[in-house]
C-alpha positions, 0 to 999 in steps of 0.5 A, spaced: 490 437 465 496 440 467 498 442 474 501 449 474 506 451 481 503 458 483 509 463 484 509 468 490 508 474 485 502 470 482 499 469 488 500 476 491 496 478 484 490 474 485 490 476 492 489 483 490 485 482 485 480 478 489 480 483 495 479 489 490 473 485 486 471 483 494 470 490 496 468 492 489 462 487 489 460 489 497 459 495 496 455 495 489 449 498 493 452 503 496 456 505 489 451 510 487 450 514 495 458 514 494 458 517 487 457 524 490 463 523 495 468 520 491 472 526 490 473 528 497 474 520 499 480 520 493 482 526 496 482 523 503 486 517 500 491 522 497 492 524 505 493 517 508 498 515 501 502 522 504 501 520 511 504 513 510 510 515 506 512 520 511 511 514 517 515 510 513 521 515 512 521 518 519 520 511 522 513 514 526 509 508 529 504 511 532 502 513 524 504 507 521 499 503 526 493 508 525 494 507 517 496 500 517 490 495 517 490 489 522 491 484 516 496 487 512 500 484 507 506 488 505 510 485 499 517 487 497 520 488 490 525 482 493 519 477 494 519 478 502 512 479 504 511 483 511 505 483 516 503 490 520 507 487 526 513 485 522 512 492 518 512 495 525 518 491 528 522 493 522 520 500 522 517 503 528 522 508 532 528 507 526 531 511 521 530 505 515 529 509 510 533 517 508 528 518 503 522 516 499 520 520 493 513 518 490 511 520 482 507 518 477 501 516 483 494 514 480 488 514 485 482 510 484 476 510 489 471 504 488 466 505 494 471 503 500 476 501 496 482 505 494 488 503 489 493 507 489 500 506 484 506 510 484 513 509 483 518 510 489 524 512 489 527 510 496 534 512 499 535 505 504 539 507 511 544 500 510 550 500 511 552 502 503 546 507 502 542 503 497 537 506 493 531 503 490 527 505 484 520 501 484 513 501 482 508 500 487 501 498 488 497 499 495 490 497 496 487 500 501 480 499 505 475 505 509 475 503 515 471 507 521 472 513 517 479 512 515 484 509 510 487 503 512 492 500 508 490 492 506 495 490 501 502 493 498 506 490 492 513 492 490 516 490 483 522 493 481 522 498 475 526 500 469 532 505 471 
């Protein structure tokens, strides 16, 4: 049998799939009870996504700390992977992003797991004021009655 070295991207996809599957399997018994609250959970998740977007744009460490899971894995389109502490150190109290605009957003809530996909158009606040056009996958978990971002993966999108 031939061995294949796993790339970072393949590892992140496998991780995200595993997180989602574990969350869905762990919540199978609660699925019926949660079905009635699904629309409310989706609206709350959309609110958390917007709070994250604004906090990233504004460098709001208090909001970031509230919406980020302690075990966050935050993957950039260039392959960098940050933990919650690294993200907080690079964003909180800083104006790293001049603007972040989302479009084409979809939200899927399955019990205590939420999957959000959207396109990010970002103006980065670096020396040359660069821009990014990326597709983003966010994996959220419902913890203590609020949505926490557990994993994020970004990939470059065609212009």
